C-alpha positions as CSV (number, residue, x, y, z in Angstrom):
1,M,129.3,104.6,46.9
2,S,126.4,102.6,48.2
3,D,123.4,102.0,46.6
4,Q,121.6,103.8,49.8
5,S,123.9,106.8,48.5
6,N,123.1,106.7,45.1
7,D,119.4,106.4,45.9
8,K,119.4,109.6,48.1
9,N,121.5,111.5,45.5
10,E,119.0,110.7,42.8
11,Y,116.3,111.7,45.2
12,I,117.7,114.9,46.1
13,S,118.5,115.7,42.6
14,N,114.9,115.2,41.7
15,V,114.3,117.8,44.4
16,V,116.8,120.0,43.0
17,A,115.0,119.5,39.3
18,E,111.6,120.4,40.7
19,S,112.7,123.3,42.5
20,R,114.3,124.8,39.2
21,Q,111.4,123.9,37.3
22,V,109.2,126.4,39.2
23,G,112.0,128.9,39.3
24,S,112.6,128.8,35.6
25,T,108.9,129.5,35.4
26,L,109.4,132.7,37.6
27,Y,112.2,133.6,35.2
28,G,110.2,133.3,32.3
29,Q,107.4,135.6,33.6
30,Y,110.0,138.1,34.8
31,S,111.9,138.1,31.6
32,Q,108.8,138.7,29.4
33,A,107.5,141.7,31.6
34,T,108.4,145.0,31.8
35,S,110.4,146.2,34.9
36,D,108.7,148.2,37.1
37,G,111.8,149.4,38.9
38,S,112.1,146.8,41.3
39,W,114.0,144.4,39.5
40,E,116.4,144.4,36.7
41,K,117.9,142.2,34.2
42,R,121.6,141.4,34.4
43,E,124.1,140.9,31.6
44,D,124.3,137.2,32.5
45,G,120.3,137.0,32.4
46,T,119.7,137.1,36.0
47,I,116.9,138.7,37.2
48,F,118.0,140.7,40.5
49,F,116.0,142.6,42.9
50,P,118.4,145.4,44.3
51,Q,116.4,146.2,47.5
52,S,115.7,142.7,48.9
53,K,119.1,141.0,46.9
54,M,116.7,138.3,45.7
55,E,118.1,136.5,42.6
56,I,116.4,134.5,39.8
57,T,119.0,132.6,37.5
58,P,118.5,131.5,34.1
59,A,119.0,127.9,35.1
60,G,115.7,128.7,37.6
61,D,117.8,128.8,40.9
62,V,116.3,131.4,43.1
63,F,118.7,132.9,45.6
64,G,118.6,135.6,48.3
65,P,118.7,136.2,52.1
66,Y,116.6,134.0,54.4
67,K,114.3,137.1,55.5
68,S,114.1,138.3,51.7
69,M,113.4,134.7,50.5
70,T,110.8,134.0,52.8
71,S,108.9,137.0,51.9
72,F,109.5,136.6,48.3
73,L,108.1,133.0,48.3
74,Q,105.1,134.2,50.4
75,E,104.3,137.2,48.0
76,H,104.5,134.6,45.0
77,G,102.2,132.1,46.4
78,L,104.8,129.7,46.9
79,S,105.3,129.1,50.5
80,G,102.8,129.4,53.7
81,K,99.1,128.6,53.7
82,Q,96.4,129.8,50.9
83,D,93.2,128.6,50.8
84,G,93.3,126.3,53.3
85,E,96.6,124.3,51.2
86,T,100.3,124.4,52.1
87,N,102.2,125.6,49.6
88,K,105.5,123.3,49.1
89,F,108.5,125.7,49.0
90,D,110.9,126.7,51.5
91,S,113.8,129.0,52.1
92,G,116.6,126.6,52.4
93,H,119.7,127.8,54.3
94,L,122.8,127.2,52.1
95,V,124.9,127.0,54.9
96,A,123.1,125.5,57.9
97,A,121.8,128.2,60.2
98,A,123.2,126.3,63.2
99,D,126.2,126.7,61.9
100,C,125.9,130.5,61.1
101,K,124.6,131.0,64.7
102,K,127.6,129.2,66.1
103,A,129.8,132.0,64.2
104,G,127.9,134.8,65.5
105,L,126.4,135.3,62.1
106,D,122.8,136.4,61.6
107,S,120.8,133.3,59.9
108,D,118.2,135.9,58.6
109,S,120.6,137.5,56.2
110,A,122.3,134.0,55.3
111,P,122.1,133.1,51.5
112,C,119.5,130.5,50.7
113,V,117.6,129.0,47.9
114,M,114.2,128.2,46.9
115,V,113.8,124.3,47.3
116,D,111.2,121.8,47.5
117,R,110.0,121.4,50.9
118,S,110.3,117.7,51.0
119,G,114.0,117.8,50.2
120,H,114.6,120.9,52.6
121,M,115.5,120.4,56.4
122,N,114.8,116.6,56.2
123,D,117.3,115.9,53.5
124,L,119.6,118.8,53.2
125,H,120.7,119.8,57.1
126,G,118.0,117.9,59.0
127,S,118.5,114.6,61.0
128,A,118.7,112.5,58.0
129,G,120.3,115.6,55.6
130,F,123.9,115.1,53.9
131,L,125.1,118.0,56.1
132,A,123.3,116.9,59.1
133,G,125.7,117.2,62.0
134,A,128.4,117.6,60.1
135,I,131.9,118.4,61.5
136,Y,134.3,120.7,59.9
137,Q,138.1,120.6,60.6
138,N,138.4,124.6,59.5
139,S,136.8,126.7,56.8
140,N,138.7,125.3,53.9
141,H,137.2,121.8,54.9
142,M,133.7,123.5,55.5
143,I,133.9,124.8,51.8
144,G,135.1,121.4,50.3
145,E,132.4,119.7,51.9
146,H,129.5,122.1,50.9
147,C,130.9,122.2,47.3
148,S,131.3,118.1,47.1
149,T,127.7,117.8,48.7
150,Y,125.9,120.2,46.5
151,T,127.7,119.0,43.5
152,S,126.6,115.2,44.2
153,E,122.8,116.7,44.5
154,G,123.4,118.2,40.9
155,A,123.5,121.9,41.9
156,P,127.1,122.7,42.0
157,E,125.8,126.4,41.8
158,W,124.4,126.0,45.3
159,G,127.8,125.1,46.6
160,E,129.9,127.7,45.1
161,R,127.3,130.4,46.7
162,A,127.8,128.6,50.2
163,A,131.6,128.8,49.4
164,S,131.3,132.5,48.8
165,Y,129.6,133.3,51.9
166,I,132.2,131.0,53.9
167,E,135.0,132.5,52.6
168,A,133.5,135.9,53.3
169,N,132.9,135.0,56.8
170,R,136.3,132.9,57.3
171,A,137.7,134.3,60.4
172,A,134.1,133.8,62.2
173,F,133.9,130.6,61.2
174,D,137.2,129.5,62.0
175,Q,137.1,130.5,65.4
176,S,134.1,129.0,66.0
177,L,135.3,125.5,64.7
178,S,138.5,125.9,66.5
179,Q,136.4,126.6,69.5
180,Q,134.1,123.5,68.7
181,T,137.0,121.6,68.4
182,S,138.4,122.7,71.8
183,E,135.2,121.9,73.5
184,S,135.0,118.5,71.9
185,V,138.6,117.6,73.3
186,T,138.1,118.8,76.6
187,D,134.9,116.8,77.0
188,L,136.6,113.5,76.2
189,P,137.0,111.0,79.1
190,T,140.4,110.9,81.1
191,P,142.2,107.9,79.7
192,T,143.0,104.9,82.4
193,F,146.2,102.9,81.9
194,S,147.4,99.5,83.4
195,I,150.9,98.3,83.1
196,E,151.6,94.5,82.8
197,V,154.9,92.8,82.4
198,T,154.9,89.6,80.7
199,D,157.5,87.0,80.8
200,K,158.0,86.0,77.4
201,A,159.9,82.8,78.2
202,M,157.1,81.7,80.4
203,G,154.3,83.0,78.8
204,S,153.2,84.2,82.2
205,K,152.8,87.7,83.8
206,S,155.5,88.7,86.3
207,E,155.5,91.0,89.0
208,S,156.9,94.8,87.9
209,A,159.3,96.6,89.9
210,F,156.5,99.7,90.4
211,D,154.1,96.8,91.7
212,R,157.1,95.7,94.3
213,V,157.8,99.0,95.3
214,T,154.1,100.2,95.8
215,E,152.7,97.1,97.2
216,N,155.7,96.6,99.6
217,P,157.3,99.8,100.5
218,S,158.9,98.6,103.6
219,A,160.8,95.9,101.1
220,A,161.8,98.7,98.9
221,D,163.2,100.9,101.7
222,T,165.5,97.7,102.9
223,Q,166.6,97.1,99.4
224,D,167.6,100.7,99.0
225,S,169.4,100.6,102.5
226,N,171.3,97.3,101.5
227,A,172.3,98.9,98.3
228,S,173.7,102.0,100.3
229,K,176.1,99.6,102.2
230,Y,177.9,98.9,99.0
């Protein structure tokens, strides 16, 4: 792995750590509070909000559908503008919104994670991101790429969530990926060919039978006529 890749992995890992630090603070606040009925604490320790499907894990990961995540972050003062300041957390799609839409899936209900704004689109799915412009052969390849990418960022749990979503919508993703592959093959330019016959002994090009026929059809006809006499 190049030094540049190592540097980027380290940077993204820091983004994950910062997001989890804030998530851990949220987790602690809810763990010490008495539920008002809008959330519950599961056996594995996860804080779960049944209505919005939001989750805060003991590790500090905040997961949920995009639309619910956006509202959750705003309600907790973690996203949007408040008092003239732009807060620094976003709803980061675990599977790029563009890939969801191509598969005919609702990106608003796709799984997201709370992520530091500086490490969101630019570093995950944007033009400079790990998953930017990724081309997948099929859903299995897609799952593998997401798992390995998020693991390299120090967040294998994010990869597991992405994999579960892709698995649950495998047919839609496979159909979309198959169509994209077909379109890319169709768009390829038609190849052109040229045939050269080389006289290996002389090291020079010699005229092919095809050239003789096409360049001098009358000669070819004469040749066929002579051949018919024998």
